[in-house]
Kinemage of the C-alpha trace (Angstrom):
@kinemage 1
@onewidth
@group {chain A} dominant
@subgroup {mainchain}
@vectorlist {calphas} color= white
{ca unk a 1} P 118.529 84.503 77.843
{ca unk a 2} L 122.193 83.559 79.273
{ca unk a 3} L 124.080 83.724 82.907
{ca unk a 4} L 120.655 84.646 84.487
{ca unk a 5} L 120.653 87.981 82.193
{ca unk a 6} L 118.284 88.730 79.882
{ca unk a 7} L 119.883 89.886 76.522
{ca unk a 8} L 117.944 92.172 73.934
{ca unk a 9} L 120.210 91.985 70.721
{ca unk a 10} L 120.478 94.378 67.407
{ca unk a 11} L 121.712 92.725 64.346
{ca unk a 12} L 121.117 95.285 61.905
{ca unk a 13} L 119.554 98.113 60.979
{ca unk a 14} L 115.289 97.851 61.074
{ca unk a 15} L 115.228 95.243 63.537
{ca unk a 16} L 115.270 95.182 67.674
{ca unk a 17} L 114.138 92.740 70.873
{ca unk a 18} L 111.029 92.906 73.573
{ca unk a 19} L 109.693 90.945 75.961
{ca unk a 20} L 106.354 91.548 77.824
{ca unk a 21} L 104.640 90.052 80.517
{ca unk a 22} L 101.235 91.082 78.719
{ca unk a 23} L 98.635 87.889 79.812
{ca unk a 24} L 96.515 88.293 77.419
{ca unk a 25} L 98.973 87.368 74.907
{ca unk a 26} L 97.136 84.666 73.501
{ca unk a 27} L 99.949 82.110 74.104
{ca unk a 28} L 99.012 78.983 75.490
{ca unk a 29} L 100.250 78.657 79.036
{ca unk a 30} L 101.136 81.988 79.607
{ca unk a 31} L 99.955 83.694 82.920
{ca unk a 32} L 101.786 86.576 82.018
{ca unk a 33} L 101.984 89.519 84.915
{ca unk a 34} L 100.271 92.870 85.698
{ca unk a 35} L 99.973 95.146 88.723
{ca unk a 36} L 97.830 98.018 89.586
{ca unk a 37} L 99.906 100.805 91.792
{ca unk a 38} L 103.188 100.305 93.195
{ca unk a 39} L 106.656 100.338 92.762
{ca unk a 40} L 108.642 98.528 89.650
{ca unk a 41} L 112.040 98.607 89.226
{ca unk a 42} L 114.424 97.280 86.540
{ca unk a 43} L 118.511 97.261 86.732
{ca unk a 44} L 120.024 97.396 82.931
{ca unk a 45} L 122.990 97.932 81.040
{ca unk a 46} L 123.036 99.680 77.668
{ca unk a 47} L 126.772 100.330 76.253
{ca unk a 48} L 127.857 103.944 75.542
{ca unk a 49} L 128.525 105.285 72.698
{ca unk a 50} L 130.403 108.484 71.520
{ca unk a 51} L 130.198 109.383 67.624
{ca unk a 52} L 132.120 112.133 66.525
{ca unk a 53} L 130.164 115.320 66.061
{ca unk a 54} L 127.824 114.551 68.861
{ca unk a 55} L 128.727 116.004 72.598
{ca unk a 56} L 127.780 113.307 74.131
{ca unk a 57} L 128.188 113.174 78.260
{ca unk a 58} L 131.234 111.723 79.970
{ca unk a 59} L 130.018 107.904 80.027
{ca unk a 60} L 128.583 107.975 76.409
{ca unk a 61} L 125.291 108.756 74.698
{ca unk a 62} L 122.735 105.889 74.897
{ca unk a 63} L 122.235 104.396 71.413
{ca unk a 64} L 119.107 103.179 69.588
{ca unk a 65} L 116.176 102.623 71.211
{ca unk a 66} L 116.180 101.280 74.533
{ca unk a 67} L 112.894 101.190 76.618
{ca unk a 68} L 111.427 99.727 79.883
{ca unk a 69} L 107.921 100.496 80.321
{ca unk a 70} L 104.381 99.586 81.185
{ca unk a 71} L 100.741 99.638 79.675
{ca unk a 72} L 97.185 98.742 79.835
{ca unk a 73} L 95.904 95.929 77.355
{ca unk a 74} L 94.156 98.802 76.131
{ca unk a 75} L 96.783 100.380 75.270
{ca unk a 76} L 95.379 103.593 76.435
{ca unk a 77} L 97.998 105.003 78.367
{ca unk a 78} L 101.366 104.127 78.492
{ca unk a 79} L 104.094 104.731 81.778
{ca unk a 80} L 107.845 104.937 80.536
{ca unk a 81} L 110.154 104.478 83.346
{ca unk a 82} L 112.979 104.602 80.855
{ca unk a 83} L 113.145 105.463 77.181
{ca unk a 84} L 116.765 106.212 74.997
{ca unk a 85} L 115.204 109.233 73.289
{ca unk a 86} L 116.517 112.568 71.321
{ca unk a 87} L 120.209 113.509 69.385
{ca unk a 88} L 122.265 112.958 72.636
{ca unk a 89} L 120.589 109.867 73.514
{ca unk a 90} L 119.202 110.600 76.554
{ca unk a 91} L 117.779 108.686 79.260
{ca unk a 92} L 113.996 110.036 79.613
{ca unk a 93} L 110.624 109.352 81.381
{ca unk a 94} L 107.195 109.778 80.177
{ca unk a 95} L 103.295 109.206 80.996
{ca unk a 96} L 100.884 108.877 77.842
{ca unk a 97} L 97.599 109.144 77.545
{ca unk a 98} L 96.279 108.185 74.000
{ca unk a 99} L 92.796 109.476 73.990
{ca unk a 100} L 91.486 112.826 73.269
{ca unk a 101} L 93.431 114.987 75.156
{ca unk a 102} L 96.869 112.961 73.857
{ca unk a 103} L 98.581 113.731 76.710
{ca unk a 104} L 102.333 113.153 76.787
{ca unk a 105} L 104.341 114.488 79.939
{ca unk a 106} L 107.533 114.023 80.797
{ca unk a 107} L 111.064 114.204 80.325
{ca unk a 108} L 115.118 113.691 79.753
{ca unk a 109} L 117.197 113.509 82.546
{ca unk a 110} L 120.923 115.261 82.267
{ca unk a 111} L 124.215 112.978 82.611
{ca unk a 112} L 125.250 109.863 81.194
{ca unk a 113} L 123.033 106.377 81.620
{ca unk a 114} L 125.347 103.928 79.730
{ca unk a 115} L 126.498 100.878 81.535
{ca unk a 116} L 124.605 99.645 85.059
{ca unk a 117} L 121.840 101.906 86.267
{ca unk a 118} L 118.592 100.830 88.345
{ca unk a 119} L 115.454 102.926 86.636
{ca unk a 120} L 111.930 102.785 88.986
{ca unk a 121} L 108.683 104.463 89.030
{ca unk a 122} L 106.119 104.663 91.903
{ca unk a 123} L 103.059 104.475 90.549
{ca unk a 124} L 100.230 105.917 92.927
{ca unk a 125} L 96.468 107.051 92.241
{ca unk a 126} L 97.179 110.311 90.064
{ca unk a 127} L 100.613 110.377 89.622
{ca unk a 128} L 104.096 108.342 88.993
{ca unk a 129} L 107.179 109.323 90.488
{ca unk a 130} L 110.777 108.199 88.719
{ca unk a 131} L 113.819 106.730 90.275
{ca unk a 132} L 117.282 106.693 88.524
{ca unk a 133} L 119.850 104.997 91.076
{ca unk a 134} L 117.868 105.454 93.516
{ca unk a 135} L 117.559 109.378 93.307
{ca unk a 136} L 114.247 111.380 92.427
{ca unk a 137} L 114.492 112.479 88.966
{ca unk a 138} L 110.846 113.780 88.604
{ca unk a 139} L 107.190 113.176 89.120
{ca unk a 140} L 104.427 113.535 86.530
{ca unk a 141} L 100.486 113.982 87.860
{ca unk a 142} L 97.441 113.080 85.828
{ca unk a 143} L 93.707 112.650 86.309
{ca unk a 144} L 94.220 109.477 83.850
{ca unk a 145} L 96.664 107.202 85.837
{ca unk a 146} L 93.616 105.535 87.049
{ca unk a 147} L 93.725 101.583 88.567
{ca unk a 148} L 93.727 99.610 84.870
{ca unk a 149} L 96.355 96.983 85.730
{ca unk a 150} L 99.440 97.415 83.385
{ca unk a 151} L 101.849 94.310 82.541
{ca unk a 152} L 105.742 95.277 81.597
{ca unk a 153} L 107.643 96.055 78.162
{ca unk a 154} L 111.459 95.625 77.989
{ca unk a 155} L 112.178 96.652 74.547
{ca unk a 156} L 115.553 97.606 72.457
{ca unk a 157} L 115.380 98.592 68.375
{ca unk a 158} L 116.720 100.546 65.852
{ca unk a 159} L 115.320 104.097 65.810
{ca unk a 160} L 112.387 104.640 63.390
{ca unk a 161} L 112.332 106.853 60.542
{ca unk a 162} L 109.913 109.013 61.861
{ca unk a 163} L 110.807 109.609 66.162
{ca unk a 164} L 113.305 109.185 67.968
{ca unk a 165} L 116.848 110.563 66.318
{ca unk a 166} L 119.123 108.918 68.851
{ca unk a 167} L 122.683 107.674 67.847
{ca unk a 168} L 122.618 104.054 65.885
{ca unk a 169} L 124.761 101.717 66.473
{ca unk a 170} L 124.319 97.540 65.216
{ca unk a 171} L 125.288 95.234 66.281
{ca unk a 172} L 124.243 96.065 69.845
{ca unk a 173} L 122.312 94.970 72.928
{ca unk a 174} L 120.542 95.830 76.293
{ca unk a 175} L 120.971 93.792 78.940
{ca unk a 176} L 118.781 92.936 82.062
{ca unk a 177} L 119.679 92.015 85.657
{ca unk a 178} L 116.063 92.112 86.824
{ca unk a 179} L 112.942 93.501 87.297
{ca unk a 180} L 110.949 93.321 90.479
{ca unk a 181} L 107.643 94.781 91.344
{ca unk a 182} L 106.327 95.818 94.836
{ca unk a 183} L 102.572 96.488 94.878
{ca unk a 184} L 100.801 98.818 97.314
{ca unk a 185} L 98.774 96.363 99.746
{ca unk a 186} L 94.670 96.045 98.457
{ca unk a 187} L 92.592 96.066 100.984
{ca unk a 188} L 89.336 94.391 100.858
{ca unk a 189} L 86.527 95.093 103.805
{ca unk a 190} L 82.451 95.127 104.391
{ca unk a 191} L 81.354 98.277 104.682
{ca unk a 192} L 78.619 99.854 106.938
{ca unk a 193} L 76.141 99.497 103.387
{ca unk a 194} L 76.962 95.758 103.890
{ca unk a 195} L 78.702 95.952 100.380
{ca unk a 196} L 82.232 94.573 99.715
{ca unk a 197} L 84.714 97.405 99.275
{ca unk a 198} L 88.585 97.354 97.942
{ca unk a 199} L 90.501 99.849 99.244
{ca unk a 200} L 94.348 100.708 97.599
{ca unk a 201} L 95.858 104.122 98.893
{ca unk a 202} L 93.600 106.611 97.351
{ca unk a 203} L 91.381 104.785 95.422
{ca unk a 204} L 87.968 103.257 97.254
{ca unk a 205} L 86.015 101.102 95.337
{ca unk a 206} L 82.036 100.392 96.302
{ca unk a 207} L 82.020 96.673 93.997
{ca unk a 208} L 78.240 96.639 94.970
{ca unk a 209} L 78.619 92.846 95.853
{ca unk a 210} L 76.382 92.408 98.705
{ca unk a 211} L 77.986 90.379 102.105
{ca unk a 212} L 76.627 88.249 104.696
{ca unk a 213} L 76.523 90.844 108.251
{ca unk a 214} L 78.839 89.860 110.639
{ca unk a 215} L 81.506 88.273 107.916
{ca unk a 216} L 84.785 89.445 106.367
{ca unk a 217} L 86.247 88.643 103.031
{ca unk a 218} L 90.041 87.644 102.529
{ca unk a 219} L 92.293 88.405 99.625
{ca unk a 220} L 95.071 87.266 97.714
{ca unk a 221} L 97.422 88.186 94.901
{ca unk a 222} L 97.704 85.056 92.646
{ca unk a 223} L 100.974 84.824 91.182
{ca unk a 224} L 100.471 86.421 88.052
{ca unk a 225} L 99.693 89.859 89.805
{ca unk a 226} L 96.183 89.836 89.942
{ca unk a 227} L 93.799 89.864 93.110
{ca unk a 228} L 91.159 87.782 94.180
{ca unk a 229} L 88.691 87.860 97.003
{ca unk a 230} L 86.639 85.409 98.064
{ca unk a 231} L 83.648 86.376 100.875
{ca unk a 232} L 80.377 85.013 102.152
{ca unk a 233} L 77.612 86.642 100.014
{ca unk a 234} L 74.578 88.351 101.489
{ca unk a 235} L 72.419 84.793 100.611
{ca unk a 236} L 75.171 82.721 102.756
{ca unk a 237} L 77.153 81.261 99.984
{ca unk a 238} L 80.832 81.477 98.232
{ca unk a 239} L 81.311 84.150 96.172
{ca unk a 240} L 84.352 85.106 94.553
{ca unk a 241} L 85.740 88.754 93.087
{ca unk a 242} L 88.550 88.719 90.666
{ca unk a 243} L 89.849 89.842 87.377
{ca unk a 244} L 87.286 87.998 85.696
{ca unk a 245} L 84.275 89.308 87.116
{ca unk a 246} L 81.999 88.039 90.302
{ca unk a 247} L 81.001 84.525 90.328
{ca unk a 248} L 78.865 82.844 93.194
{ca unk a 249} L 80.096 78.956 93.566
{ca unk a 250} L 77.200 77.866 94.989
{ca unk a 251} L 78.777 76.533 97.845
{ca unk a 252} L 76.651 77.273 101.456
{ca unk a 253} L 78.724 78.847 104.597
{ca unk a 254} L 77.920 78.667 107.931
{ca unk a 255} L 76.349 82.143 108.631
{ca unk a 256} L 78.461 84.377 111.189
{ca unk a 257} L 82.151 83.216 109.658
{ca unk a 258} L 84.398 84.001 106.875
{ca unk a 259} L 86.307 82.437 104.139
{ca unk a 260} L 89.644 82.530 103.769
{ca unk a 261} L 91.758 82.330 100.637
{ca unk a 262} L 95.564 81.449 99.351
{ca unk a 263} L 97.362 81.745 96.168
{ca unk a 264} L 99.100 78.337 95.608
{ca unk a 265} L 101.685 79.113 92.701
{ca unk a 266} L 101.333 75.916 91.041
{ca unk a 267} L 98.704 73.276 89.918
{ca unk a 268} L 95.759 75.117 91.150
{ca unk a 269} L 96.307 78.997 91.344
{ca unk a 270} L 94.517 79.286 94.677
{ca unk a 271} L 92.389 77.543 97.318
{ca unk a 272} L 89.858 78.468 99.526
{ca unk a 273} L 88.719 77.009 102.902
{ca unk a 274} L 85.324 77.121 104.802
{ca unk a 275} L 83.152 76.538 107.217
{ca unk a 276} L 80.225 74.649 105.313
{ca unk a 277} L 76.652 75.399 106.535
{ca unk a 278} L 74.671 73.034 108.704
{ca unk a 279} L 77.266 70.495 109.211
{ca unk a 280} L 80.027 72.949 110.275
{ca unk a 281} L 82.688 70.612 108.053
{ca unk a 282} L 85.746 72.238 106.927
{ca unk a 283} L 85.560 72.385 103.094
{ca unk a 284} L 88.022 73.316 100.719
{ca unk a 285} L 87.475 74.705 97.214
{ca unk a 286} L 89.702 74.872 93.980
{ca unk a 287} L 88.632 76.019 90.690
{ca unk a 288} L 87.645 72.505 89.420
{ca unk a 289} L 86.220 70.782 92.955
{ca unk a 290} L 85.024 71.503 96.169
{ca unk a 291} L 85.819 68.930 99.053
{ca unk a 292} L 84.385 67.937 102.196
{ca unk a 293} L 87.609 67.481 104.655
{ca unk a 294} L 85.378 66.066 107.451
{ca unk a 295} L 86.882 67.909 110.495
{ca unk a 296} L 83.992 69.497 112.265
{ca unk a 297} L 84.379 73.021 113.467
{ca unk a 298} L 82.953 74.907 116.397
{ca unk a 299} L 79.944 77.002 114.760
{ca unk a 300} L 80.946 80.762 113.913
{ca unk a 301} L 84.611 80.260 113.534
{ca unk a 302} L 86.529 80.615 110.384
{ca unk a 303} L 89.536 78.553 109.063
{ca unk a 304} L 92.825 79.865 108.156
{ca unk a 305} L 94.769 78.771 105.407
{ca unk a 306} L 98.153 79.607 103.844
{ca unk a 307} L 100.295 78.003 101.180
{ca unk a 308} L 103.717 76.663 101.380
{ca unk a 309} L 105.868 77.013 98.983
{ca unk a 310} L 108.728 73.753 98.744
{ca unk a 311} L 107.346 72.651 101.674
{ca unk a 312} L 106.082 68.711 102.013
{ca unk a 313} L 102.985 69.988 101.925
{ca unk a 314} L 101.234 72.401 99.326
{ca unk a 315} L 99.258 74.023 102.177
{ca unk a 316} L 98.128 73.663 105.568
{ca unk a 317} L 94.736 75.214 107.629
{ca unk a 318} L 94.268 76.018 110.649
{ca unk a 319} L 90.637 75.453 112.150
{ca unk a 320} L 88.936 75.566 115.875
{ca unk a 321} L 87.127 72.261 115.911
{ca unk a 322} L 83.767 70.957 117.346
{ca unk a 323} L 85.785 70.231 120.471
{ca unk a 324} L 86.875 74.025 121.065
{ca unk a 325} L 90.324 72.378 120.354
{ca unk a 326} L 93.393 73.876 117.507
{ca unk a 327} L 92.730 71.346 114.685
{ca unk a 328} L 95.443 71.716 112.016
{ca unk a 329} L 94.716 69.989 108.306
{ca unk a 330} L 96.966 69.117 105.540
{ca unk a 331} L 96.201 67.016 102.698
{ca unk a 332} L 95.225 63.530 103.293
{ca unk a 333} L 95.890 63.977 107.433
{ca unk a 334} L 93.684 66.336 109.955
{ca unk a 335} L 95.487 66.729 113.483
{ca unk a 336} L 93.581 67.148 116.544
{ca unk a 337} L 96.479 69.531 118.678
{ca unk a 338} L 94.692 68.926 121.656
{ca unk a 339} L 94.967 72.544 122.496
{ca unk a 340} L 91.840 74.365 123.989
{ca unk a 341} L 90.547 77.836 122.256
{ca unk a 342} L 88.678 80.314 123.637
{ca unk a 343} L 84.962 79.316 122.360
{ca unk a 344} L 83.705 81.516 119.417
{ca unk a 345} L 87.192 82.811 118.064
{ca unk a 346} L 89.472 81.554 115.003
{ca unk a 347} L 93.187 80.593 114.628
{ca unk a 348} L 95.338 82.340 111.952
{ca unk a 349} L 98.255 80.621 110.118
{ca unk a 350} L 100.926 82.051 107.962
{ca unk a 351} L 104.244 80.626 106.229
{ca unk a 352} L 107.721 80.565 107.694
{ca unk a 353} L 109.733 79.131 104.963
{ca unk a 354} L 108.723 75.692 104.385
{ca unk a 355} L 106.779 75.545 107.565
{ca unk a 356} L 104.056 77.441 109.506
{ca unk a 357} L 103.479 79.457 112.852
{ca unk a 358} L 99.711 79.121 113.747
{ca unk a 359} L 98.232 82.096 116.513
{ca unk a 360} L 95.247 81.877 118.355
{ca unk a 361} L 93.206 83.003 121.712
{ca unk a 362} L 93.982 80.390 124.477
{ca unk a 363} L 91.071 79.145 126.377
{ca unk a 364} L 92.587 81.505 129.210
{ca unk a 365} L 92.386 84.335 126.628
{ca unk a 366} L 95.779 84.407 126.357
{ca unk a 367} L 97.909 84.901 122.541
{ca unk a 368} L 99.121 81.898 121.760
{ca unk a 369} L 101.618 80.856 119.334
{ca unk a 370} L 101.650 76.782 117.888
{ca unk a 371} L 104.874 76.227 115.850
{ca unk a 372} L 105.339 71.938 114.681
{ca unk a 373} L 107.688 71.764 117.459
{ca unk a 374} L 106.368 73.759 120.586
{ca unk a 375} L 103.639 75.900 121.610
{ca unk a 376} L 103.912 79.054 123.800
{ca unk a 377} L 101.146 80.842 125.773
{ca unk a 378} L 102.578 84.765 125.459
{ca unk a 379} L 100.862 86.050 128.506
{ca unk a 380} L 99.242 88.590 126.606
{ca unk a 381} L 95.485 88.694 127.220
{ca unk a 382} L 93.102 89.433 124.327
{ca unk a 383} L 89.888 90.924 124.355
{ca unk a 384} L 87.066 88.079 124.645
{ca unk a 385} L 85.405 86.536 121.428
{ca unk a 386} L 88.458 88.474 119.298
{ca unk a 387} L 91.016 86.956 116.830
{ca unk a 388} L 94.736 87.475 116.125
{ca unk a 389} L 96.051 88.004 112.779
{ca unk a 390} L 99.866 86.386 111.794
{ca unk a 391} L 102.237 86.813 109.301
{ca unk a 392} L 105.676 85.949 108.037
{ca unk a 393} L 107.727 88.524 107.361
{ca unk a 394} L 110.115 89.176 104.399
{ca unk a 395} L 113.662 88.235 105.450
{ca unk a 396} L 112.400 85.982 108.437
{ca unk a 397} L 110.485 86.309 111.889
{ca unk a 398} L 106.614 87.099 111.985
{ca unk a 399} L 104.237 89.107 113.455
{ca unk a 400} L 100.799 89.320 115.331
{ca unk a 401} L 98.214 92.065 115.288
{ca unk a 402} L 95.665 91.399 118.287
{ca unk a 403} L 92.896 93.197 120.145
{ca unk a 404} L 94.331 92.990 123.702
{ca unk a 405} L 91.607 93.068 126.565
{ca unk a 406} L 92.575 97.016 127.240
{ca unk a 407} L 90.711 97.217 123.577
{ca unk a 408} L 93.605 98.729 122.383
{ca unk a 409} L 95.766 97.178 118.866
{ca unk a 410} L 98.795 95.151 120.047
{ca unk a 411} L 101.491 93.508 117.841
{ca unk a 412} L 103.652 91.050 118.744
{ca unk a 413} L 107.322 90.458 117.130
{ca unk a 414} L 110.632 89.045 117.830
{ca unk a 415} L 109.546 88.399 121.176
{ca unk a 416} L 108.333 91.803 121.984
{ca unk a 417} L 104.451 92.905 122.784
{ca unk a 418} L 104.165 96.755 121.334
{ca unk a 419} L 100.826 98.890 122.675
{ca unk a 420} L 100.288 100.794 119.524
{ca unk a 421} L 97.671 102.968 121.914
{ca unk a 422} L 95.170 102.498 118.852
{ca unk a 423} L 91.764 101.855 120.431
{ca unk a 424} L 89.589 99.330 118.439
{ca unk a 425} L 85.701 98.710 118.263
{ca unk a 426} L 84.843 96.176 120.501
{ca unk a 427} L 84.774 92.811 119.249
{ca unk a 428} L 86.623 92.948 115.970
{ca unk a 429} L 89.763 91.421 114.918
{ca unk a 430} L 92.484 93.309 112.858
{ca unk a 431} L 94.639 91.904 109.761
{ca unk a 432} L 97.955 92.155 109.247
{ca unk a 433} L 100.147 91.514 105.812
{ca unk a 434} L 104.215 91.628 105.022
{ca unk a 435} L 105.278 94.840 103.133
{ca unk a 436} L 109.061 94.813 101.443
{ca unk a 437} L 112.129 95.461 103.781
{ca unk a 438} L 111.078 92.724 106.915
{ca unk a 439} L 107.753 95.620 107.873
{ca unk a 440} L 104.205 94.945 107.889
{ca unk a 441} L 100.610 96.437 107.539
{ca unk a 442} L 97.952 96.488 109.744
{ca unk a 443} L 94.012 97.070 109.037
{ca unk a 444} L 91.466 97.502 111.662
{ca unk a 445} L 88.072 99.048 112.726
{ca unk a 446} L 88.663 101.999 115.092
{ca unk a 447} L 86.751 102.537 117.828
{ca unk a 448} L 84.708 104.814 116.171
{ca unk a 449} L 83.812 102.221 113.568
{ca unk a 450} L 86.458 103.462 110.994
{ca unk a 451} L 88.769 101.329 108.593
{ca unk a 452} L 92.413 102.830 109.716
{ca unk a 453} L 95.690 101.277 108.601
């Protein structure tokens, strides 16, 4: 590493360098990173070479064996976003499946990719679309492009004796400016079978895990890219479902309420907030312990929790208290904000930089917003018994989704309310999450009872 760049160097023939994000590399303290479906982009520099006798394109051939790729821990498949190959040192993309089919599909792109360039791959169920410098250069479809998470690899080495007959040059180095991954949002929900289901575009999955009727799951992405879902099981207990399987945490939850989970990113990887059965106390659960926060919640309501990166507190929890007021909880401090909520509804809290904002249904049925310095009744009527959802947007600002008293889905953002014209099932509440570029995605139950985004 140097000046913010990753430098992968070759000093002589037969050597090279590689960096990978494998979560199972066996090194103590390494969290690693893997992802399932989404867009990955590298910005990298490879010097051009134009040895005599080669008809290199203007700008030069790619020397040695630069490679930007990903693969699962099983090494059964491989997505090569960019690999320098062939005698002219071309930039090539591939998909490999190393089973009985030994599928190897791809092609090399014309022109020189020496110097600084970006290389991207959009991995969808059944296909990968490749982009060089923002321009689509090809697409590969295969039934073997399933949801198994893949980790990232960046490598630069001299060509092997039986592979990759591109030009050789040493000493040499490839420089990586950045690698970015945008994951397609994963959705978790309770299906009409009573099971927990997850959904990514084109990939619905019945986990077979029973949920308590009338409750909803909560999903978060941990800092190493793996998803973790919290939900109330059929026997009223907290369950977590993640990369290591499903586990009953043996904490009973108030029937009709739902837990909420948030990634913290340091110290404890996640935290769960829940309404405890019988006492109705707010409890928090982290991987090593569970704590009674002593706030008495309204029966049948659910808390909301968000991590605060770099803030004075690692997290904040919003809940409806037994007095039907909005309550906020940070470590070692609980506050009754004195703001009456509509009975039986739940607030939603999201981070805004190092601060936060809460959306909830006021006692008069309107959408209300609370920040540490102000409180606003937006004058937008909500459907009785429903709760809003709010998210902080990439680049700043927020967006809230709610079911209006007309039973249509509404969005409130930048001080403006938008009627989407989409009819919701009465008594249900939407969920909203931020996307890259300042956009967002909303999931809700239609008036016909189907899941829609």
